[in-house]
Backbone as JSON, one array per atom type, in Angstrom:
{
  "sequence": "MKVLAGTKMLTRLILVLTIGCVMGFPGCVDKSEKLTIEVFKKRGKLVVLTEPFFVPYEYYGDGSEIVGVDMEIAQLIANKLGVKLDRQKRSFDGLFSALSANDGDIVMAGITLDERSEGKFPHSEPYADACQRIVVSNDCDDIGEFKDLAGKKVGVPIATSSATYMQKALEEDKDGSFKDTPPTVEQFENNFMLIKALSNKHVDAVLLDSDTAEIYAQKDPNLKVLSGLIGKEEYVFLYAKNMSDEVISLINKIITEIKADGRLEEFRAKHRLANAGGNNKGE",
  "N": [[123.56, 199.21, -91.28], [125.37, 197.41, -90.13], [124.23, 197.05, -87.59], [121.83, 195.86, -88.32], [122.76, 193.53, -89.53], [123.93, 192.31, -87.34], [121.69, 191.9, -85.75], [120.26, 190.09, -87.32], [122.02, 187.93, -87.21], [121.96, 187.31, -84.48], [119.28, 186.57, -84.25], [119.27, 184.27, -85.84], [120.97, 182.67, -84.33], [119.51, 182.31, -81.94], [117.38, 180.9, -83.02], [118.65, 178.55, -83.86], [119.54, 177.52, -81.38], [117.1, 177.12, -80.11], [115.88, 175.17, -81.74], [117.76, 173.21, -81.31], [117.4, 172.61, -78.59], [114.83, 171.6, -78.64], [115.33, 169.3, -80.07], [116.82, 167.96, -78.28], [119.52, 168.56, -77.72], [122.71, 168.36, -75.98], [122.96, 169.98, -72.79], [120.71, 171.47, -72.92], [118.04, 171.78, -70.95], [114.82, 171.01, -69.95], [113.21, 172.18, -67.32], [110.7, 171.67, -66.39], [109.92, 169.27, -67.36], [108.63, 165.96, -67.06], [110.22, 163.83, -64.79], [111.21, 161.07, -65.74], [112.51, 157.68, -65.91], [113.57, 157.36, -68.46], [114.04, 160.03, -69.19], [116.04, 160.74, -67.34], [118.11, 159.02, -68.19], [118.56, 160.05, -70.72], [119.42, 162.61, -70.09], [121.6, 162.06, -68.46], [122.5, 162.41, -65.84], [122.0, 162.58, -62.25], [120.87, 165.01, -60.15], [121.72, 165.91, -57.0], [120.83, 167.71, -54.19], [122.3, 169.04, -51.28], [123.36, 169.63, -47.84], [126.41, 169.92, -46.61], [127.22, 169.5, -43.82], [126.44, 167.66, -41.93], [127.12, 165.26, -40.33], [126.69, 161.74, -39.74], [125.66, 161.74, -42.3], [125.97, 163.55, -44.47], [128.89, 165.06, -45.54], [132.12, 166.65, -45.97], [134.52, 164.7, -47.53], [137.74, 163.35, -48.22], [139.5, 165.88, -49.79], [137.33, 167.82, -51.84], [135.0, 166.47, -52.2], [131.64, 165.58, -51.53], [130.51, 163.34, -49.17], [129.05, 160.49, -47.39], [126.34, 158.86, -45.56], [123.89, 159.41, -46.93], [124.89, 160.03, -49.45], [125.94, 157.63, -50.25], [123.6, 156.21, -50.69], [122.53, 157.82, -52.67], [124.33, 157.32, -54.73], [123.75, 154.64, -55.28], [121.19, 154.96, -56.31], [121.73, 156.52, -58.6], [123.3, 154.7, -59.99], [121.41, 152.71, -60.51], [119.71, 154.08, -62.2], [121.42, 154.41, -64.23], [123.1, 156.61, -64.62], [125.29, 159.49, -64.08], [126.31, 160.82, -60.87], [125.58, 163.94, -59.57], [126.56, 166.03, -57.17], [125.46, 168.68, -55.28], [126.06, 171.55, -53.35], [124.17, 173.32, -50.92], [122.94, 175.85, -48.65], [121.28, 174.77, -45.66], [118.78, 175.97, -45.26], [118.35, 176.93, -47.76], [117.78, 174.78, -49.36], [115.11, 174.09, -49.86], [113.97, 176.16, -51.4], [115.6, 175.93, -53.62], [114.89, 173.42, -54.56], [112.22, 173.89, -55.16], [112.55, 175.57, -57.31], [113.37, 173.79, -59.14], [116.1, 173.31, -59.33], [117.45, 171.09, -58.7], [117.14, 167.48, -58.5], [116.58, 165.92, -56.31], [116.5, 166.19, -52.77], [118.76, 165.45, -50.27], [119.37, 165.35, -47.08], [119.11, 164.64, -44.38], [116.36, 165.08, -43.9], [113.38, 165.92, -42.21], [109.86, 165.63, -42.24], [107.97, 168.58, -42.25], [106.22, 171.73, -41.79], [107.31, 173.13, -43.92], [107.81, 171.31, -45.89], [106.05, 169.06, -45.98], [103.45, 167.87, -47.93], [104.11, 169.68, -49.87], [106.2, 168.84, -51.44], [106.92, 165.85, -53.29], [107.9, 162.84, -51.58], [110.21, 160.4, -50.24], [109.83, 157.07, -48.84], [110.29, 156.75, -45.26], [113.7, 156.42, -44.24], [115.46, 156.34, -42.14], [115.67, 156.54, -38.55], [115.58, 159.0, -35.93], [116.4, 161.15, -33.12], [116.38, 163.94, -30.85], [119.24, 165.3, -29.18], [120.92, 166.68, -26.31], [123.83, 168.6, -26.17], [126.58, 169.49, -24.21], [129.26, 171.33, -22.56], [131.98, 169.52, -21.08], [132.55, 170.36, -18.53], [130.21, 171.33, -17.59], [127.81, 171.39, -15.11], [125.26, 172.01, -14.39], [123.27, 171.47, -16.15], [121.27, 168.9, -16.83], [119.09, 167.75, -17.95], [116.3, 168.37, -20.19], [114.59, 170.38, -19.08], [116.37, 171.86, -17.62], [117.41, 173.73, -19.25], [116.27, 176.14, -18.92], [116.6, 179.61, -18.75], [119.08, 179.49, -19.96], [121.51, 179.86, -22.67], [120.83, 178.57, -25.73], [121.88, 176.79, -28.52], [120.95, 176.11, -31.9], [120.85, 174.44, -35.1], [120.0, 176.34, -37.96], [116.66, 176.47, -39.21], [115.98, 173.78, -38.9], [114.88, 170.52, -37.61], [115.66, 170.57, -34.98], [115.6, 173.29, -34.34], [112.87, 173.72, -34.72], [111.81, 172.06, -32.72], [112.7, 173.33, -30.37], [111.36, 175.78, -30.61], [108.66, 174.99, -30.45], [108.68, 173.88, -27.89], [109.08, 176.12, -26.31], [106.77, 177.58, -26.89], [104.69, 175.88, -26.06], [105.4, 174.84, -23.5], [104.72, 172.8, -21.53], [105.1, 171.78, -18.88], [105.66, 174.04, -17.48], [108.31, 174.77, -17.12], [109.75, 176.79, -18.37], [108.49, 179.13, -17.81], [109.12, 181.38, -16.15], [111.83, 181.86, -16.62], [112.72, 181.63, -19.57], [114.71, 179.84, -22.02], [117.28, 181.37, -24.04], [117.3, 181.26, -27.42], [119.49, 180.63, -30.05], [120.13, 180.62, -33.48], [122.19, 178.87, -35.81], [124.17, 178.82, -38.82], [125.18, 176.34, -39.69], [126.08, 173.0, -38.52], [128.79, 172.84, -37.82], [129.5, 175.51, -37.18], [127.81, 175.8, -35.04], [128.75, 173.93, -33.1], [131.26, 175.01, -32.71], [130.57, 177.42, -31.48], [129.61, 176.44, -29.05], [131.92, 175.26, -28.01], [133.44, 177.53, -27.64], [132.14, 178.71, -25.57], [130.08, 180.4, -26.2], [127.46, 179.68, -26.28], [125.42, 177.85, -23.95], [124.48, 175.3, -24.29], [123.69, 172.91, -26.88], [121.28, 171.76, -29.26], [120.9, 168.87, -31.07], [120.53, 166.49, -33.82], [120.55, 163.0, -33.04], [122.67, 161.11, -34.0], [124.54, 162.9, -35.07], [125.13, 164.53, -32.86], [126.38, 162.67, -31.12], [128.67, 162.0, -32.59], [130.1, 164.44, -32.75], [130.67, 164.79, -30.04], [132.34, 162.62, -29.61], [134.5, 163.37, -31.12], [135.48, 165.6, -29.83], [136.9, 165.84, -26.78], [136.15, 167.62, -24.85], [133.47, 167.9, -24.84], [130.17, 166.66, -24.1], [127.41, 164.35, -24.41], [124.15, 164.51, -23.26], [122.18, 162.05, -21.53], [119.43, 161.78, -22.04], [116.84, 161.09, -24.45], [115.25, 162.99, -26.86], [112.15, 163.58, -28.24], [111.05, 162.16, -31.43], [111.83, 161.27, -34.72], [111.73, 160.89, -38.33], [113.77, 160.35, -41.18], [113.55, 161.49, -44.55], [113.76, 161.58, -48.18], [113.42, 164.38, -50.31], [111.69, 165.2, -53.31], [111.88, 166.78, -56.55], [109.03, 168.52, -57.83], [108.2, 167.56, -60.26], [108.98, 164.94, -60.37], [108.76, 161.6, -61.46], [106.38, 158.94, -60.87], [107.43, 156.42, -61.33], [110.17, 156.64, -60.87], [110.19, 157.43, -58.2], [109.14, 155.09, -57.08], [111.2, 153.34, -57.74], [113.28, 154.35, -56.12], [112.18, 154.02, -53.57], [112.13, 151.25, -53.5], [114.86, 150.68, -53.44], [115.49, 151.77, -50.93], [113.99, 150.06, -49.25], [115.32, 147.64, -49.77], [118.01, 148.09, -48.87], [117.62, 148.55, -46.2], [116.66, 146.08, -45.41], [118.71, 144.22, -46.07], [120.85, 145.02, -44.57], [122.68, 146.88, -45.5], [122.23, 149.62, -45.11], [122.76, 150.05, -42.36], [125.42, 149.35, -42.43], [126.45, 151.45, -43.95], [125.99, 153.57, -42.16], [127.61, 152.82, -39.98], [130.13, 152.85, -41.21], [130.47, 155.59, -41.87], [130.19, 156.84, -39.45], [132.46, 155.86, -38.16], [134.41, 157.0, -39.81], [134.34, 159.59, -38.98], [135.1, 159.62, -36.36], [137.08, 159.94, -33.32], [138.49, 162.46, -33.35], [138.83, 163.07, -35.99], [138.51, 165.4, -38.58], [136.8, 165.4, -40.77], [134.1, 165.85, -40.96], [133.73, 168.54, -40.8]],
  "CA": [[123.72, 197.88, -91.86], [126.05, 196.55, -89.16], [123.27, 196.71, -86.56], [120.88, 194.93, -88.93], [123.44, 192.24, -89.7], [124.09, 191.73, -86.0], [120.36, 191.45, -85.32], [119.94, 188.87, -88.07], [122.87, 186.86, -86.69], [121.43, 186.94, -83.16], [118.02, 185.86, -84.48], [119.61, 182.93, -86.32], [121.56, 181.92, -83.22], [118.41, 181.93, -81.05], [116.61, 179.87, -83.71], [119.44, 177.31, -83.81], [119.51, 177.01, -80.0], [115.74, 176.66, -79.84], [115.72, 173.9, -82.44], [118.64, 172.25, -80.64], [116.79, 172.18, -77.34], [113.69, 170.76, -78.99], [115.86, 168.02, -80.53], [117.51, 167.29, -77.18], [120.97, 168.77, -77.71], [123.28, 168.41, -74.63], [122.99, 171.29, -72.13], [119.37, 172.05, -72.96], [117.23, 171.04, -69.98], [113.48, 171.51, -69.64], [113.06, 171.92, -65.89], [109.33, 171.26, -66.08], [109.69, 167.96, -67.95], [108.46, 164.88, -66.1], [111.5, 163.15, -64.6], [111.08, 159.62, -65.89], [113.79, 156.98, -66.07], [114.05, 157.68, -69.8], [114.56, 161.41, -69.18], [117.32, 160.71, -66.64], [119.1, 158.38, -69.06], [118.83, 161.0, -71.79], [120.17, 163.72, -69.51], [122.89, 161.5, -68.07], [122.92, 162.69, -64.46], [121.05, 162.79, -61.15], [121.34, 166.17, -59.38], [121.35, 165.82, -55.59], [121.1, 168.91, -53.39], [122.55, 168.66, -49.89], [124.08, 170.58, -46.98], [127.45, 168.97, -46.18], [127.71, 169.65, -42.45], [125.51, 166.85, -41.16], [127.72, 163.93, -40.17], [127.43, 161.02, -40.77], [124.83, 161.61, -43.5], [126.64, 164.26, -45.55], [130.04, 165.85, -45.07], [133.24, 166.66, -46.91], [135.52, 163.65, -47.34], [139.06, 163.8, -48.66], [139.32, 166.84, -50.87], [136.1, 168.61, -51.81], [133.85, 165.63, -52.51], [130.65, 165.37, -50.47], [130.29, 161.91, -48.94], [128.19, 160.23, -46.25], [125.3, 157.84, -45.71], [122.96, 159.79, -47.99], [125.57, 159.99, -50.74], [126.02, 156.21, -50.6], [122.29, 155.86, -51.25], [122.42, 158.56, -53.93], [125.11, 156.6, -55.75], [122.97, 153.46, -55.64], [120.1, 155.42, -57.17], [122.32, 156.91, -59.89], [123.71, 153.46, -60.67], [120.2, 152.03, -60.98], [119.22, 154.86, -63.33], [122.43, 154.37, -65.29], [123.57, 157.98, -64.86], [126.29, 160.01, -63.15], [125.79, 161.53, -59.69], [126.02, 165.33, -59.46], [126.29, 166.47, -55.8], [125.52, 170.13, -55.23], [125.94, 172.1, -52.0], [123.31, 174.47, -50.61], [122.68, 176.02, -47.22], [120.11, 173.95, -45.35], [117.58, 176.77, -45.45], [118.19, 177.17, -49.2], [117.46, 173.55, -50.08], [113.7, 174.03, -50.24], [113.76, 177.09, -52.52], [116.3, 175.37, -54.78], [114.07, 172.31, -55.08], [111.03, 174.51, -55.75], [112.97, 176.14, -58.6], [113.84, 172.67, -59.95], [117.55, 173.37, -59.51], [117.94, 169.74, -58.43], [116.13, 166.43, -58.62], [116.29, 165.3, -55.01], [117.2, 166.74, -51.61], [119.17, 164.42, -49.32], [120.04, 166.14, -46.05], [118.51, 164.34, -43.08], [115.13, 165.87, -43.89], [112.17, 165.44, -41.55], [108.71, 166.33, -42.79], [107.39, 169.64, -41.43], [105.34, 172.62, -42.54], [107.96, 173.62, -45.13], [107.98, 170.27, -46.89], [104.96, 168.09, -46.06], [102.4, 168.28, -48.84], [104.63, 170.61, -50.87], [107.1, 168.09, -52.31], [106.88, 164.39, -53.16], [108.99, 162.4, -50.72], [110.45, 158.96, -50.16], [109.51, 156.42, -47.58], [111.35, 156.99, -44.26], [114.82, 155.49, -44.35], [116.24, 156.3, -40.9], [115.05, 157.14, -37.37], [116.46, 159.87, -35.16], [115.8, 161.92, -32.04], [117.21, 165.08, -30.49], [120.1, 165.14, -28.0], [121.53, 167.91, -25.81], [125.28, 168.54, -26.03], [127.11, 170.56, -23.34], [130.67, 171.19, -22.23], [132.24, 168.52, -20.06], [132.59, 170.97, -17.2], [128.87, 171.83, -17.27], [127.2, 170.54, -14.09], [123.92, 172.49, -14.02], [122.31, 171.06, -17.18], [121.23, 167.44, -16.86], [117.94, 167.35, -18.75], [115.76, 169.44, -21.02], [114.04, 171.49, -18.3], [117.48, 172.65, -17.08], [117.79, 174.75, -20.23], [115.65, 177.4, -18.5], [117.54, 180.69, -18.48], [120.36, 179.25, -20.63], [121.63, 180.17, -24.09], [120.78, 177.29, -26.43], [122.13, 176.9, -29.95], [120.35, 175.11, -32.79], [121.09, 174.74, -36.51], [118.88, 177.09, -38.49], [115.62, 175.88, -40.06], [116.02, 172.32, -38.76], [113.96, 169.96, -36.63], [116.13, 171.03, -33.67], [115.04, 174.64, -34.16], [111.42, 173.57, -34.59], [111.52, 171.48, -31.41], [112.89, 174.37, -29.35], [110.29, 176.76, -30.75], [107.43, 174.4, -29.91], [108.85, 173.72, -26.44], [108.89, 177.44, -25.7], [105.38, 177.98, -27.07], [103.78, 175.03, -25.3], [105.89, 174.83, -22.12], [103.68, 172.0, -20.87], [105.3, 171.62, -17.43], [105.96, 175.34, -16.9], [109.74, 174.9, -16.83], [110.32, 178.01, -18.95], [107.55, 180.23, -17.59], [109.76, 182.56, -15.57], [113.15, 182.1, -17.22], [112.85, 180.84, -20.8], [116.05, 179.86, -22.62], [117.51, 182.2, -25.21], [117.64, 180.35, -28.52], [120.24, 181.24, -31.15], [120.26, 179.72, -34.62], [123.47, 178.94, -36.52], [124.06, 178.43, -40.23], [125.42, 174.91, -39.86], [126.48, 172.32, -37.29], [130.17, 173.19, -37.49], [129.48, 176.8, -36.48], [127.1, 175.56, -33.8], [129.66, 173.28, -32.16], [132.31, 175.99, -32.41], [129.99, 178.35, -30.5], [129.56, 175.74, -27.77], [133.3, 175.1, -27.54], [133.92, 178.86, -27.24], [131.26, 179.18, -24.48], [129.13, 181.41, -26.68], [126.17, 179.15, -25.84], [125.56, 176.9, -22.84], [124.11, 173.96, -24.75], [123.16, 172.87, -28.24], [120.35, 170.66, -29.54], [121.28, 168.29, -32.35], [120.09, 165.13, -34.1], [121.3, 162.07, -32.19], [123.92, 160.63, -34.57], [125.46, 164.04, -35.21], [125.55, 164.92, -31.5], [127.32, 161.67, -30.6], [129.93, 162.08, -33.33], [130.84, 165.63, -32.33], [131.18, 164.56, -28.68], [133.46, 161.69, -29.74], [135.62, 164.09, -31.72], [135.96, 166.63, -28.92], [136.8, 165.35, -25.4], [135.62, 168.66, -23.97], [132.02, 167.92, -24.97], [129.46, 165.43, -23.72], [126.01, 164.27, -24.8], [123.3, 164.09, -22.14], [121.61, 160.73, -21.78], [118.02, 161.79, -22.44], [116.46, 161.14, -25.85], [114.17, 163.97, -26.97], [111.38, 163.49, -29.47], [111.3, 161.08, -32.38], [111.6, 161.74, -36.08], [112.16, 160.0, -39.41], [114.36, 161.05, -42.32], [113.07, 161.15, -45.89], [114.3, 162.37, -49.28], [112.42, 165.19, -51.0], [111.87, 165.19, -54.75], [111.31, 167.86, -57.36], [107.59, 168.3, -58.02], [107.97, 166.85, -61.52], [109.53, 163.59, -60.3], [107.77, 160.62, -61.89], [106.06, 157.86, -59.92], [108.29, 155.25, -61.55], [111.46, 156.88, -60.21], [109.91, 157.38, -56.76], [109.01, 153.66, -56.75], [112.55, 152.78, -57.83], [114.04, 154.77, -54.94], [111.59, 153.34, -52.4], [112.57, 149.86, -53.55], [116.25, 150.68, -52.98], [115.44, 151.98, -49.48], [113.52, 148.81, -48.65], [116.36, 146.61, -49.92], [119.2, 148.34, -48.04], [117.23, 148.37, -44.8], [116.47, 144.65, -45.16], [119.94, 143.43, -46.19], [121.88, 145.51, -43.65], [123.61, 147.87, -46.08], [122.03, 150.94, -44.51], [123.51, 150.08, -41.1], [126.84, 149.35, -42.8], [126.78, 152.83, -44.34], [126.02, 154.4, -40.95], [128.81, 152.45, -39.22], [131.28, 153.31, -41.99], [130.64, 157.04, -41.82], [130.43, 157.19, -38.05], [133.88, 155.56, -37.92], [135.21, 157.96, -40.57], [134.31, 160.88, -38.28], [135.39, 159.42, -34.94], [138.44, 160.1, -32.82], [139.19, 163.71, -33.67], [138.88, 163.29, -37.42], [137.79, 166.62, -38.88], [136.16, 165.32, -42.07], [132.73, 166.36, -40.93], [133.7, 169.99, -40.6]],
  "C": [[124.38, 196.92, -90.88], [125.09, 196.11, -88.06], [122.29, 195.67, -87.08], [121.49, 193.55, -89.07], [123.6, 191.54, -88.37], [122.78, 191.18, -85.47], [119.98, 190.16, -86.0], [120.74, 187.69, -87.53], [122.36, 186.37, -85.34], [120.14, 186.14, -83.3], [118.29, 184.43, -84.94], [120.15, 182.05, -85.2], [120.47, 181.44, -82.26], [117.59, 180.81, -81.67], [117.33, 178.53, -83.66], [119.38, 176.69, -82.42], [118.13, 176.46, -79.65], [115.49, 175.3, -80.47], [116.54, 172.82, -81.76], [118.03, 171.73, -79.36], [115.6, 171.27, -77.61], [114.17, 169.37, -79.39], [116.67, 167.3, -79.47], [119.01, 167.43, -77.19], [121.46, 168.83, -76.27], [123.27, 169.84, -74.08], [121.64, 171.98, -72.13], [118.45, 171.23, -72.07], [115.9, 171.74, -69.76], [113.18, 171.17, -68.19], [111.65, 171.48, -65.51], [109.01, 169.87, -66.61], [109.56, 166.89, -66.87], [109.73, 164.05, -66.02], [111.29, 161.64, -64.57], [112.47, 158.99, -65.97], [114.4, 157.31, -67.42], [114.67, 159.07, -69.86], [115.92, 161.46, -68.47], [118.42, 160.11, -67.52], [119.52, 159.32, -70.19], [119.71, 162.14, -71.3], [121.54, 163.29, -68.99], [123.35, 161.78, -66.66], [121.73, 162.83, -63.53], [121.61, 163.92, -60.29], [120.8, 166.09, -57.96], [121.77, 167.1, -54.88], [121.27, 168.5, -51.93], [123.25, 169.79, -49.15], [125.14, 169.78, -46.23], [128.05, 169.2, -44.79], [126.83, 168.85, -41.49], [126.04, 165.41, -41.08], [126.76, 163.02, -39.41], [126.73, 160.96, -42.12], [125.39, 162.36, -44.7], [127.72, 165.17, -44.96], [131.12, 165.81, -46.13], [134.22, 165.54, -46.56], [136.89, 164.19, -47.68], [138.88, 164.72, -49.86], [137.99, 167.56, -50.73], [134.85, 167.78, -52.1], [132.94, 165.47, -51.3], [130.36, 163.89, -50.37], [129.32, 161.74, -47.77], [127.14, 159.17, -46.56], [124.37, 158.17, -46.88], [123.6, 159.7, -49.37], [125.81, 158.54, -51.19], [124.72, 155.78, -51.27], [122.09, 156.56, -52.59], [123.17, 157.86, -55.06], [124.39, 155.33, -56.21], [121.84, 153.84, -56.6], [120.62, 155.77, -58.56], [122.73, 155.67, -60.69], [122.49, 152.74, -61.27], [119.61, 152.75, -62.19], [120.18, 154.81, -64.51], [122.98, 155.74, -65.64], [124.66, 158.35, -63.85], [125.6, 160.73, -62.0], [126.42, 162.91, -59.62], [125.59, 165.84, -58.08], [126.47, 167.97, -55.71], [125.22, 170.64, -53.82], [124.96, 173.28, -51.97], [123.34, 174.67, -49.1], [121.43, 175.21, -46.91], [118.82, 174.71, -45.64], [117.3, 177.02, -46.93], [117.8, 175.95, -50.0], [116.04, 173.56, -50.64], [113.4, 174.96, -51.42], [114.44, 176.57, -53.78], [115.49, 174.24, -55.4], [112.8, 172.86, -55.74], [111.32, 175.07, -57.13], [113.46, 175.07, -59.56], [115.33, 172.78, -60.29], [118.21, 172.02, -59.22], [116.79, 168.77, -58.53], [115.68, 165.9, -57.27], [117.1, 166.0, -53.93], [117.48, 165.59, -50.64], [119.98, 165.13, -48.25], [119.45, 165.88, -44.67], [117.21, 165.1, -42.89], [114.03, 165.17, -43.09], [111.0, 166.26, -42.08], [108.17, 167.35, -41.79], [106.58, 170.56, -42.32], [105.98, 173.16, -43.82], [107.95, 172.59, -46.25], [106.76, 169.36, -47.06], [103.83, 168.63, -46.91], [102.87, 169.22, -49.94], [105.56, 169.92, -51.86], [106.78, 166.61, -52.2], [108.05, 163.95, -52.28], [109.08, 160.88, -50.69], [109.79, 158.37, -48.92], [110.6, 156.76, -46.57], [112.46, 155.96, -44.39], [115.67, 155.42, -43.08], [115.46, 157.0, -39.79], [116.07, 158.01, -36.64], [115.69, 160.48, -34.0], [116.74, 163.09, -31.77], [118.02, 164.76, -29.23], [120.68, 166.5, -27.61], [123.03, 167.67, -25.65], [125.72, 169.75, -25.19], [128.61, 170.36, -23.17], [130.84, 170.19, -21.1], [132.2, 169.08, -18.65], [131.24, 171.55, -16.78], [128.21, 170.88, -16.27], [125.8, 170.99, -13.69], [122.89, 172.24, -15.12], [122.36, 169.54, -17.26], [120.08, 166.89, -17.68], [117.33, 168.59, -19.4], [115.26, 170.63, -20.2], [115.13, 172.39, -17.7], [117.97, 173.72, -18.05], [117.16, 176.1, -19.91], [116.72, 178.43, -18.14], [118.89, 180.54, -19.17], [120.32, 179.73, -22.08], [121.77, 178.84, -24.83], [120.97, 177.53, -27.93], [121.47, 175.77, -30.71], [120.75, 175.45, -34.22], [119.83, 175.33, -37.14], [117.96, 176.23, -39.36], [115.6, 174.36, -40.02], [114.98, 171.84, -37.75], [114.37, 170.36, -35.21], [115.55, 172.41, -33.35], [113.53, 174.58, -33.95], [111.04, 173.05, -33.21], [111.64, 172.53, -30.32], [111.77, 175.4, -29.4], [108.99, 176.24, -30.14], [107.51, 174.25, -28.4], [108.62, 175.04, -25.72], [107.42, 177.87, -25.77], [104.43, 177.19, -26.17], [104.12, 175.0, -23.81], [104.93, 174.07, -21.2], [103.85, 171.88, -19.35], [105.68, 172.92, -16.73], [107.42, 175.59, -16.58], [110.3, 176.24, -17.27], [109.46, 179.25, -18.7], [108.24, 181.5, -17.12], [111.09, 182.89, -16.24], [113.32, 181.23, -18.46], [114.28, 180.88, -21.33], [116.1, 180.85, -23.78], [118.02, 181.29, -26.33], [118.33, 181.12, -29.64], [120.43, 180.21, -32.25], [121.57, 179.97, -35.36], [123.33, 178.34, -37.92], [124.27, 176.94, -40.46], [125.95, 174.32, -38.55], [127.9, 172.64, -36.86], [130.23, 174.49, -36.7], [128.81, 176.67, -35.11], [128.01, 174.97, -32.73], [130.81, 174.21, -31.77], [131.84, 176.99, -31.35], [129.94, 177.72, -29.12], [130.97, 175.62, -27.17], [133.87, 176.42, -27.02], [133.07, 179.5, -26.14], [130.33, 180.3, -24.91], [127.7, 181.0, -26.34], [126.43, 178.12, -24.74], [125.3, 175.46, -23.27], [123.65, 174.05, -26.2], [122.24, 171.65, -28.36], [120.63, 170.18, -30.95], [120.61, 166.93, -32.56], [121.07, 164.15, -33.47], [122.64, 161.62, -32.76], [124.97, 161.73, -34.63], [126.0, 164.47, -33.85], [126.61, 163.97, -30.97], [128.67, 161.76, -31.29], [130.75, 163.29, -32.89], [131.41, 165.46, -30.92], [132.36, 163.58, -28.69], [134.71, 162.4, -30.25], [136.26, 165.08, -30.76], [135.79, 166.16, -27.47], [136.27, 166.37, -24.41], [134.09, 168.77, -24.03], [131.42, 166.6, -24.5], [128.0, 165.52, -24.15], [125.2, 163.8, -23.59], [122.52, 162.83, -22.52], [120.19, 160.74, -22.31], [117.81, 161.87, -23.94], [115.21, 162.02, -25.96], [113.46, 163.82, -28.3], [111.72, 162.28, -30.31], [110.97, 161.58, -33.77], [112.13, 160.71, -37.08], [112.7, 160.84, -40.56], [113.74, 160.55, -43.62], [113.89, 161.94, -46.92], [113.15, 163.16, -49.9], [112.74, 165.21, -52.49], [111.34, 166.47, -55.38], [109.85, 167.51, -57.67], [107.27, 167.54, -59.3], [108.62, 165.46, -61.54], [108.43, 162.58, -60.63], [107.55, 159.55, -60.82], [107.0, 156.67, -60.1], [109.66, 155.43, -60.89], [111.28, 156.86, -58.69], [109.8, 155.92, -56.31], [110.37, 152.98, -56.77], [113.36, 153.1, -56.58], [113.5, 154.1, -53.68], [112.01, 151.88, -52.35], [114.01, 149.73, -53.05], [116.3, 150.85, -51.46], [115.04, 150.7, -48.76], [114.62, 147.75, -48.66], [117.53, 146.85, -48.97], [118.89, 148.29, -46.55], [117.14, 146.88, -44.46], [117.78, 143.88, -45.17], [121.11, 143.96, -45.35], [122.82, 146.55, -44.21], [123.45, 149.26, -45.46], [122.81, 151.07, -43.2], [125.01, 150.04, -41.37], [127.29, 150.74, -43.21], [126.91, 153.72, -43.1], [127.28, 154.1, -40.14], [130.07, 152.97, -39.91], [131.53, 154.8, -41.79], [130.69, 157.59, -40.4], [131.9, 156.98, -37.72], [134.78, 156.59, -38.61], [135.29, 159.31, -39.87], [134.66, 160.78, -36.8], [136.84, 159.8, -34.6], [139.19, 161.31, -33.27], [139.36, 163.97, -35.14], [138.01, 164.48, -37.77], [137.03, 166.59, -40.21], [134.77, 165.93, -42.08], [132.63, 167.86, -40.82], [133.87, 170.74, -41.92]]
}
């Protein structure tokens, strides 16, 4: 009788929860539901997935809050939707699987379109340009340009455009620089670990996105950024596959506005300054 009573109680509880979710009770989220403006307002939050080791775009500010250029834009989007902003940390490599599982609404992490993302997720219009830069120790005098990486240990952040660029450079080797002595490429979980490896002489050089490279060199007088600009890329935001066209249009409009009125450059200047001069916020 006790088992039967317990079973009946469990059945009733499941029935109540099911009805509650159908009626839209708080905490019940249909991850496959089309993410319209109305759905966001009903849910009350925008879930942003990011990797907070990519200054000046995302990093830890005072305390444990994730801040940066992308988070400024995320807040504008949340404000426009009339909802709260929920910032959630993931490893960079884990962002794509999390978005595929609809664990978040949007990925904001200095994303460039590649084989993992292009055609697989809806995305925003480009909002920022970047390129790759080589960072070495100040006392390094035998690496002056990309071809000098031959025979060296080169660090890159895992699953990023830096890693992709190095892989393609090794495969194509158009000028034959790496034919006899290719560089050894080591991938690191995040930029902080990457720069630490360079500082500790574990690697001879690192390849990073331009803004990030310059900030780390400003913070550490023992590092320098080589003058050459490598490649060209554009950053976009990735959306969950069930993101509605109306929300995508809303976000694209915000991007257009902040590029035109100068707010995007103000955000970049603000967060570059916040990480300059030995400040460790980006770590």
